[in-house]
C-alpha positions in Angstrom: 105.7 63.6 100.8 109.0 64.2 102.5 110.6 65.3 99.2 107.9 67.8 98.6 108.3 69.4 102.0 112.1 69.5 101.7 111.9 71.5 98.4 110.6 74.5 100.3 113.0 75.8 102.9 110.6 78.0 104.8 107.5 75.9 105.4 105.3 75.5 108.5 105.3 71.7 107.8 109.1 71.5 108.0 110.4 68.4 109.7 113.3 68.3 112.2 115.7 67.1 109.5 115.0 70.1 107.3 115.8 72.7 110.0 119.0 74.6 110.0 120.2 75.4 113.5 123.2 77.3 114.8 124.4 76.8 118.4 126.4 79.8 119.7 128.4 79.4 122.9 132.0 80.2 123.9 132.2 77.0 126.0 132.8 73.9 123.9 131.2 71.6 126.5 128.0 73.5 126.4 127.9 73.4 122.6 128.4 69.7 122.5 125.7 69.0 125.2 123.1 71.0 123.3 124.0 69.5 119.9 123.8 66.0 121.3 120.4 66.6 122.8 119.2 68.0 119.4 120.6 65.1 117.5 118.8 62.6 119.7 115.6 64.6 119.0 116.1 64.2 115.2 117.6 67.6 114.4 120.4 66.9 111.9 121.2 70.4 110.4 123.1 71.7 113.4 126.2 73.9 113.2 128.2 75.2 116.1 129.9 78.6 116.6 132.2 79.6 119.4 131.5 83.3 119.2 128.8 85.7 117.9 131.0 86.9 115.1 131.5 83.3 113.9 127.7 82.8 114.0 127.2 85.9 111.8 129.8 84.5 109.4 127.8 81.2 109.3 124.6 83.1 108.7 126.2 84.9 105.7 127.2 81.5 104.2 123.9 79.8 104.8 120.7 81.1 106.5 119.4 79.4 109.7 115.9 78.7 110.9 116.8 78.9 114.6 119.8 80.4 116.5 120.5 79.0 120.0 122.9 81.4 121.8 124.2 81.8 125.3 123.3 85.1 126.8 126.7 85.7 128.5 129.6 85.5 126.1 132.9 87.5 125.7 133.3 90.0 122.8 129.6 90.1 122.1 126.7 88.8 124.3 123.5 87.2 123.2 121.4 90.4 123.2 124.0 92.2 121.0 124.0 89.2 118.7 120.2 89.3 118.5 120.4 93.0 117.5 122.7 92.1 114.6 120.6 89.2 113.5 117.4 91.3 113.5 119.3 94.0 111.4 120.4 91.3 109.0 116.9 89.9 108.8 115.6 93.3 108.0 118.1 93.9 105.2 117.5 90.5 103.6 113.7 90.3 104.2 113.9 87.1 106.2 113.2 86.0 109.8 115.4 84.0 112.1 114.1 82.5 115.3 116.4 83.2 118.3 116.5 81.4 121.6 118.8 82.5 124.4 120.3 80.3 127.1 120.7 82.0 130.5 121.4 81.3 134.1 119.4 84.3 135.1 115.9 83.9 136.4 113.3 86.6 136.9 110.7 88.5 134.9 113.1 91.5 134.3 115.4 89.2 132.3 112.5 87.8 130.3 111.3 91.3 129.5 114.7 92.5 128.5 115.2 89.6 126.2 111.8 90.1 124.4 112.5 93.8 124.0 115.6 92.9 122.0 113.6 90.7 119.7 114.4 87.3 121.3 111.7 84.7 120.6 112.3 82.5 123.6 114.8 81.8 126.3 115.8 78.7 128.3 117.3 78.4 131.8 120.6 76.5 132.0 121.1 73.6 132.0 118.4 72.8 129.5 116.1 69.8 129.8 116.5 67.8 126.5 112.8 67.3 126.0 112.0 71.0 126.7 114.9 72.0 124.4 113.5 70.0 121.5 110.0 71.3 122.0 111.1 74.9 122.2 113.3 74.6 119.1 110.4 73.1 117.2 108.1 75.9 118.3 110.6 78.6 117.4 111.1 77.0 114.0 107.3 77.2 113.4 107.4 80.9 114.3 110.3 81.5 111.8 108.5 79.5 109.1 105.3 81.4 109.5 107.1 84.8 109.6 109.0 83.9 106.4 105.8 82.7 104.7 104.2 86.1 105.5 107.3 87.9 104.3 107.3 85.9 101.0 103.5 86.6 100.6 104.1 90.3 101.2 106.9 90.3 98.6 104.6 88.7 96.0 101.8 91.2 96.9 104.2 94.1 96.5 105.4 92.8 93.1 101.8 92.4 92.0 101.0 95.9 93.1 104.0 97.3 91.2 102.8 95.4 88.1 99.3 96.7 88.5 100.6 100.2 89.0 102.7 99.9 86.0 99.8 98.6 83.9 97.7 101.5 85.1 100.3 103.9 83.6 100.9 102.0 80.4 98.8 102.0 77.3 98.2 98.3 76.4 98.0 98.9 72.7 101.1 100.9 72.1 103.2 100.2 75.1 103.6 103.9 75.7 102.1 106.0 78.5 98.4 106.6 79.1 96.3 109.4 80.6 97.4 108.6 84.1 101.1 108.7 83.2 100.5 112.0 81.3 98.9 113.6 84.3 101.6 112.4 86.7 104.5 113.5 84.5 102.9 116.8 83.6 102.4 117.6 87.3 106.1 116.9 88.0 107.3 119.0 85.0 105.0 121.9 85.8 106.2 121.9 89.4 109.9 121.9 88.3 109.3 124.6 85.7 107.6 126.8 88.3 110.3 126.4 90.9 113.2 126.7 88.5 111.8 129.2 86.0 111.8 126.7 83.1 109.1 126.0 80.5 106.8 123.1 79.6 105.2 122.5 76.3 102.1 120.2 76.0 101.2 119.3 72.4 98.2 117.2 71.5 98.2 115.3 68.2 95.3 113.7 66.4 95.1 112.1 62.9 92.3 113.8 60.9 91.3 110.8 58.8 91.6 108.1 61.5 87.9 108.0 62.5 86.8 107.5 58.9 89.4 104.8 58.4 88.2 102.9 61.5 84.6 103.2 60.4 85.4 101.8 56.9 88.1 99.2 57.7 87.5 98.4 61.4 89.3 98.7 64.7 92.1 96.3 63.8 93.2 98.7 61.0 92.8 101.6 63.4 95.0 99.9 66.0 97.7 99.3 63.4 97.7 103.0 62.5 97.7 104.1 66.2 100.6 101.8 67.0 102.6 103.2 64.0 101.7 106.7 65.0 103.1 106.2 68.5 106.4 104.9 67.1 106.7 107.9 64.7 106.1 110.3 67.5 108.5 108.6 69.8 111.3 108.9 67.1 110.4 112.5 66.3 110.9 113.9 69.9 113.7 113.8 72.4 114.3 110.7 74.6 113.4 112.7 77.6 110.1 113.9 76.2 106.9 112.1 77.3 104.5 110.6 74.7 101.2 109.3 76.0 98.0 108.0 74.3 94.8 109.7 75.5 91.2 108.8 74.8 89.8 109.1 71.3 93.2 108.2 69.9 94.7 111.6 70.7 98.4 111.6 71.6 100.0 114.1 74.0 103.6 115.1 74.1 105.3 116.8 77.1 108.4 118.7 76.3 110.3 120.2 79.3 112.8 123.0 78.9 115.2 124.0 81.7 115.5 127.5 80.2 112.6 129.8 79.2 111.8 130.5 75.5 113.9 127.6 74.3 110.9 126.0 72.7 110.7 126.3 68.9 107.8 125.6 66.6 110.2 123.7 64.4 109.9 120.8 66.9 106.2 120.5 66.1 106.9 120.8 62.4 109.2 117.9 62.7 106.4 115.9 64.4 104.1 116.8 61.6 106.6 115.8 59.0 107.1 112.4 60.7 103.4 111.8 60.2 103.1 113.1 56.7 106.3 111.6 55.3 104.8 108.3 54.3 101.5 106.4 54.5 100.6 104.2 57.4 101.1 100.5 56.4 98.3 98.2 57.5 97.0 94.7 56.5 94.1 96.4 54.7 96.4 98.8 52.8 98.6 101.9 53.1 96.8 105.0 54.3 98.0 108.5 53.8 96.9 110.7 56.8 97.3 114.3 58.0 97.3 115.5 61.6 96.1 118.4 63.7 98.2 119.7 66.6 97.1 121.8 69.6 99.8 123.3 71.8 100.0 125.2 75.1 103.3 126.4 76.5 103.7 127.2 80.2 106.4 129.6 81.3 107.7 129.3 84.9 107.8 133.1 85.1 104.0 133.2 85.2 101.6 132.1 87.8 101.4 128.3 88.5 99.0 126.4 86.4 97.1 123.2 87.2 97.4 120.0 85.3 93.7 120.1 84.4 94.0 123.7 83.1 97.1 122.9 81.0 95.4 119.9 79.4 92.2 121.9 78.7 94.1 124.7 77.0 96.0 122.3 74.8 92.8 120.4 74.0 91.1 123.7 73.1 93.8 124.5 70.7 93.6 121.0 69.2 89.8 121.6 68.5 90.7 124.9 66.8 93.3 123.2 64.7 90.8 120.6 63.6 88.3 123.3 62.7 90.8 125.3 60.6 92.0 123.3 57.6 94.6 125.9 56.7 96.2 126.0 60.1 96.9 122.5 61.4 99.0 123.7 64.3 97.4 126.0 66.8 99.8 127.4 69.4 
């Protein structure tokens, strides 16, 4: 059981021998008295520092569960040391319990200590039994705080993964509708403020629905995945490619200067689709595509994401309906 506990540094069940403690006092006699009392109580991981700067150096080398520091020290007192430790904890995402030794009595000193982030303080000279009890209590506080911080980090990582999964199409690994809307909003805002341009093209394979109906969803998924790869290679690395519902793909092309967009870009996209059949386990399937395009110029009135998508989708429907004109701009 002891081995299992020792494997986790920050644990509320931590025994005295697992704790890392630093005693900070400019007086050697005081350091030795405190260390001796702690050793008798079973605390083995005790280090000593003769100054606040030395304590910070020790913390950098190895974290501590509890810091026992004298309030009054030359160079840097206990409150200033507490401020540094709290800053260090914030940067590293950890928590270190701090107990100050003081000869001062009175509620004003207690309030001042707590305002600086001190967990506890002991009047000098410390009673050995009280010292051991307060160190154990402070260690439990540090362990619980570190457990909470660790849980929070795991939750944040989970949230980031969920957010990412909400923006990524699980089939192709590219973007999905949410990513498209987010990126389109950003590009439209930039184009409006800097007088640039944004092209939104929607691409759909004309024969895909029939292929899925005859050969099943697995074949359709193979075609869709290959289509995404072809589209990704056909456009610039900075362009956004996202898969929408009904196996329609959208491409966002941003231009920092107006009227830079050329239809040859869309012709290149079409050639990437037409250049060879889509290879699947059920066979190789030749397909054509329809493309609907809307271009926003930053010189005109601002346009919403919903309006931009609707105009491109309308042009895609027109392209599907006109067999002789597969790109409607």
